C-alpha positions in Angstrom: 80.1 119.1 40.9 78.7 118.0 37.5 77.7 120.7 35.1 74.1 121.4 34.0 73.5 122.1 30.4 71.4 124.3 28.2 70.8 123.1 24.6 73.0 124.8 22.1 70.3 125.1 19.4 68.4 128.0 17.9 66.4 130.3 20.3 64.0 133.1 20.1 61.9 135.2 22.5 58.2 134.9 21.9 56.3 137.8 23.5 52.8 136.8 24.9 49.9 138.4 23.1 46.5 138.2 24.6 43.0 138.2 23.0 41.3 135.9 20.7 41.6 135.5 16.9 38.5 137.1 15.4 36.1 134.6 13.6 36.6 136.2 10.2 40.3 135.4 10.4 40.1 132.1 12.2 38.0 130.6 9.4 40.4 131.8 6.8 43.4 130.5 8.7 41.9 127.1 8.8 41.2 127.0 5.1 44.5 128.4 4.1 46.6 126.4 6.6 44.8 123.2 5.6 45.5 123.9 1.9 49.2 124.6 2.6 49.6 121.4 4.5 47.8 119.4 1.8 50.1 121.0 -0.8 53.2 120.0 1.1 51.9 116.5 1.6 50.9 116.1 -2.0 54.3 117.3 -3.2 56.7 115.9 -0.5 54.7 113.4 1.7 53.4 113.2 5.2 56.9 112.8 6.8 57.9 116.2 5.3 54.8 117.8 6.9 56.0 116.5 10.3 59.5 117.6 9.6 58.4 121.1 8.8 56.2 121.4 11.8 59.3 120.5 13.8 61.2 123.5 12.3 60.4 126.6 14.4 61.3 129.2 11.8 59.1 127.4 9.1 56.4 127.2 11.8 56.7 131.0 12.5 56.6 131.7 8.7 53.5 129.6 8.3 51.7 131.6 11.1 52.8 134.9 9.5 51.6 133.9 6.1 48.3 133.0 7.7 47.8 136.5 9.0 48.9 136.1 12.6 51.2 138.5 14.4 54.5 137.6 13.0 56.5 137.2 16.3 54.0 136.4 19.0 53.5 133.3 21.0 49.9 133.3 19.9 50.9 131.9 16.6 51.3 128.5 18.2 47.8 128.2 19.6 46.1 129.7 16.6 48.0 127.8 13.9 47.6 124.4 15.6 44.0 125.1 16.3 43.4 126.1 12.7 45.2 123.0 11.4 43.3 120.7 13.7 40.0 122.0 12.5 41.1 121.7 8.8 42.9 118.3 8.8 41.1 116.1 11.3 37.9 115.8 9.3 40.0 114.7 6.3 41.9 112.0 8.2 40.6 109.2 6.0 42.0 111.0 2.9 45.1 112.7 4.3 46.2 110.4 7.0 47.2 113.2 9.5 45.5 113.8 12.8 46.1 116.4 15.5 45.3 115.8 19.2 45.4 118.2 22.1 45.6 121.9 22.2 45.6 124.6 24.9 44.7 124.1 28.6 41.9 121.6 29.0 42.3 120.5 25.4 45.9 119.5 26.1 44.7 117.2 28.9 42.3 115.5 26.4 45.3 114.3 24.3 45.4 110.8 25.7 41.7 110.1 25.2 41.9 111.5 21.6 44.9 109.3 20.8 43.1 106.2 22.2 40.0 106.9 20.2 42.2 107.4 17.0 44.0 104.1 17.8 40.7 102.2 18.0 39.7 103.5 14.6 43.1 102.8 12.9 44.8 99.9 14.7 47.7 102.1 15.9 49.3 101.4 19.2 47.4 103.8 21.3 49.2 102.9 24.5 52.6 103.7 23.0 51.3 107.0 21.5 49.9 108.1 24.8 53.2 107.2 26.4 55.1 109.3 23.8 52.7 112.2 24.4 53.1 112.2 28.2 56.8 111.7 28.1 57.4 114.7 25.8 55.4 116.9 28.1 57.1 115.5 31.2 60.6 116.1 29.7 59.8 119.7 28.9 58.2 120.3 32.3 60.5 118.3 34.6 63.7 117.1 32.9 64.2 120.7 31.6 63.5 123.1 34.5 63.8 126.4 32.8 61.0 128.4 34.4 58.5 127.6 31.7 55.4 125.5 32.5 53.7 123.7 29.6 50.2 125.0 28.9 49.8 123.9 25.3 50.4 120.4 24.0 49.6 119.2 20.5 50.5 115.8 19.2 50.4 115.3 15.4 50.3 111.7 14.2 50.1 110.0 10.8 48.2 106.9 9.8 51.6 105.1 9.9 52.2 106.1 13.5 54.9 108.7 12.9 54.4 111.8 15.0 55.5 115.3 16.0 54.9 117.4 19.1 54.5 121.1 19.2 54.1 122.4 22.7 54.5 125.7 24.5 55.4 126.8 28.0 54.8 130.1 29.8 57.1 132.0 32.1 54.7 134.0 34.3 57.5 136.2 35.8 58.6 137.8 32.5 55.6 137.3 30.2 57.5 135.2 27.7 56.7 131.8 26.0 59.0 129.0 24.9 58.0 126.6 22.2 59.3 123.0 22.1 59.4 120.9 18.9 59.7 117.1 18.6 59.8 114.7 15.6 59.7 111.0 16.0 61.9 110.4 12.9 64.8 112.2 14.7 64.1 110.9 18.2 66.6 108.3 19.5 65.9 108.8 23.2 63.5 110.7 25.4 66.2 111.4 27.9 69.0 112.5 25.6 68.6 115.5 23.3 65.1 114.5 22.1 64.1 117.8 20.5 64.4 119.0 17.0 64.4 122.6 18.5 63.6 124.4 21.6 62.4 127.8 20.6 63.1 130.3 23.3 65.7 132.6 24.7 68.1 131.6 27.5 66.6 133.1 30.7 69.5 132.2 33.0 70.5 129.1 34.9 68.4 126.0 34.1 68.4 122.3 34.8 68.5 120.3 31.5 68.9 116.6 32.1 68.4 115.8 28.4 71.8 117.2 27.3 74.1 114.5 25.9 76.8 115.4 28.5 74.5 115.2 31.4 74.7 111.4 32.1 76.6 111.8 35.3 74.2 114.6 36.3 71.2 112.3 35.9 72.9 109.9 38.3 73.1 112.5 41.0 69.6 114.1 40.3 68.5 114.4 43.9 71.7 116.2 45.0 71.8 118.4 41.9 68.2 119.6 42.4 69.4 120.9 45.8 72.5 122.6 44.3 71.9 124.1 40.8 75.1 124.4 38.7 76.4 126.2 35.7 75.1 126.7 32.2 77.1 126.6 29.1 76.9 129.7 26.8 74.4 129.7 24.0 76.0 129.0 20.6 73.4 130.2 18.1 70.7 132.7 19.1 67.8 134.1 17.3 66.1 136.9 19.2 62.5 137.6 18.4 62.2 141.4 19.1 59.7 142.8 21.6 58.4 145.4 19.2 55.1 144.6 17.6 55.6 146.4 14.3 57.6 145.0 11.4 60.8 146.9 10.8 63.3 146.9 8.1 65.9 145.0 10.2 63.4 142.2 10.7 63.3 141.3 7.0 65.7 140.1 4.4 65.2 143.0 2.1 66.7 141.3 -0.9 64.3 138.4 -0.7 61.3 140.6 -0.1 62.4 143.0 -2.8 62.6 140.3 -5.4 59.0 139.3 -4.6 57.8 142.9 -4.9 59.6 143.2 -8.2 58.0 140.0 -9.4 54.6 141.2 -8.4 54.8 145.0 -9.2 57.5 145.8 -11.7 56.2 143.6 -14.5 53.0 143.5 -16.4 50.5 141.1 -15.0 50.0 139.6 -18.5 53.6 138.3 -18.3 52.3 135.9 -15.6 48.9 134.8 -16.9 50.6 132.0 -18.8 52.6 131.1 -15.7 49.6 131.0 -13.4 47.1 129.8 -16.0 44.6 132.1 -14.4 42.7 135.1 -15.5 42.3 138.2 -13.3 45.3 137.6 -11.0 46.8 141.0 -10.3 50.1 142.0 -8.7 48.7 142.0 -5.1 47.6 138.4 -5.5 50.9 137.4 -7.0 52.7 138.9 -4.0 50.6 136.7 -1.6 50.8 133.6 -3.7 54.6 133.9 -4.1 55.1 133.9 -0.3 52.6 131.1 0.1 54.5 129.2 -2.6 57.7 129.6 -0.6 56.1 128.3 2.5 55.2 125.2 0.6 58.3 124.7 -1.5 61.1 126.7 0.2 64.2 125.1 1.7 64.9 125.5 5.5 67.4 128.3 4.9 64.7 130.4 3.3 62.9 130.9 6.7 65.5 132.8 8.7 63.3 136.0 8.5 59.7 134.9 9.3 58.6 138.5 9.4 58.9 138.6 5.6 55.9 136.2 5.3 53.6 138.7 7.0 53.7 140.6 3.6 51.5 137.9 2.2 48.3 138.7 4.2 49.3 141.3 6.8 48.5 140.8 10.5 45.3 140.8 12.6 46.6 143.7 14.7 47.5 145.7 11.6 51.2 145.0 11.5 52.7 145.4 9.0 49.3 146.2 7.5 45.6 145.1 7.8 44.7 141.6 6.6 43.5 142.0 2.9 40.6 139.5 3.1 39.7 139.6 -0.6 43.3 138.7 -1.5 43.3 136.1 1.3 40.2 134.5 -0.1 41.7 134.6 -3.6 44.8 132.8 -2.3 42.7 130.1 -0.7 40.6 129.7 -3.9 43.6 129.4 -6.1 45.4 127.0 -3.8 42.4 124.8 -3.3 41.6 124.8 -7.0 45.2 123.7 -7.7 44.9 120.9 -5.2 41.6 119.5 -6.6 43.0 119.5 -10.1 46.2 117.8 -8.9 44.2 115.0 -7.3 42.7 114.3 -10.7 46.1 114.1 -12.2 46.2 117.7 -13.7 49.2 119.4 -12.0 49.4 122.5 -14.2 48.2 125.0 -11.6 50.1 123.2 -8.8 53.3 123.5 -11.0 52.5 127.2 -11.7 52.3 128.0 -8.0 55.6 126.2 -7.4 57.1 128.3 -10.3 56.4 131.5 -8.5 58.9 130.9 -5.8 61.4 129.7 -8.4 60.9 132.8 -10.4 61.4 135.0 -7.3 64.6 133.2 -6.5 65.9 133.6 -10.0 65.3 137.4 -9.8 66.9 137.4 -6.4 70.3 136.1 -7.6 71.2 139.4 -9.3 68.7 141.6 -7.6 69.8 144.9 -6.0 67.1 146.0 -3.5 65.6 149.3 -4.5 62.2 149.3 -2.9 61.6 151.7 0.0 60.6 149.4 2.8 58.4 151.8 4.7 56.8 153.1 1.6 55.7 149.5 0.8 54.0 149.3 4.2 52.5 152.8 3.8 51.1 151.9 0.3 49.7 148.6 1.7 47.9 150.4 4.5 46.6 153.1 2.1 45.3 150.4 -0.3 44.0 148.1 2.4 40.4 149.1 1.9 40.5 148.0 -1.7 41.3 144.5 -0.7 38.9 144.2 2.2 41.4 145.1 4.8 40.5 144.2 8.4 42.1 144.1 11.8 40.8 143.2 15.3 39.9 146.9 15.5 37.7 147.0 12.5 37.6 147.4 8.7 39.9 149.6 6.7 38.5 152.8 5.2 39.6 154.8 2.1 42.2 157.5 2.9 41.0 161.1 2.5 43.4 161.6 -0.3 44.4 159.0 -2.9 47.8 158.7 -4.6 50.1 156.0 -5.7 53.5 156.0 -4.0 56.7 155.3 -5.9 57.8 152.2 -4.0 61.1 151.8 -5.9 62.8 155.2 -5.2 
């Protein structure tokens, strides 16, 4: 009997989180997410935007830096919704459009693509076919216990596209995210994904595996008699715990950012940022945002680290510092507007932040107490307009600065 195959790619569990993103965060996510995508596009082009959206770890880091729970499936819905709101009104300028969404919005994808094609001259029939095929493959050709409930189709003015869609397994409360990129697609029926982001749940039917040609020929018989699954080769397991723990983070990378932000005088970086009044806390956030924009793929193996930019809506690792968040957006948007006029000084300065952190990292010995960093962030959250879904942060009864670098 022919074997059935499971893709030997990178995997992670995505626990389902329920509840809506509060309006105060949703608006900021749209503004920051839009600015990050514009920055990537301005520096590297539209095809790089599609490529990054097809990288699950970069996608998870983007959601974390935007203030979402760092490991939950809710990142997919919230990030794509925020980007759709930010980018679609600017299609004439940016040339990137997002169709679809969750539930009923996913079913509207074909009509949205046809409407876009009528505006632009793109081949709407082909785009709709690509959208439907990607959903059919992940729902039918790969029978893994996950049913697609979210489908987003990202398309450029030139007709290049990516798909980010997510399925749910009702029996175990887990989600699996599927990533597609037209630039890497050779066939819809033979290894079409850039990544499938999810943990192996047991025996599955995957008719897109390159060695499943004979299996496809005997589809009807195989459906009646499921076969074997090859072992996973590389596995990334997103933990079930909600809080951010030391083992979730590359301490050397995070420590170099904290050192950049907290161990030196702010005046050392005024010339770098070309901005007045940018304190250590803002530098910490900007450096992590800078890495999302300019970092190489290998830099995103620990997406939890990016939650140290703007916290998380449920308070993990700490409340969202709305004042710092707004400052990040203001600086990033200001840099974009100046760059569009040919003045790239602030854009270059933001890029230099991640380069400076990486330079420190080369010879850096971690000496920051991880849990003291989180404790201090929570203690100071009220100063920066800290908020969670449970309410606003309040000053602690007793003040005191912790020594983070014991």
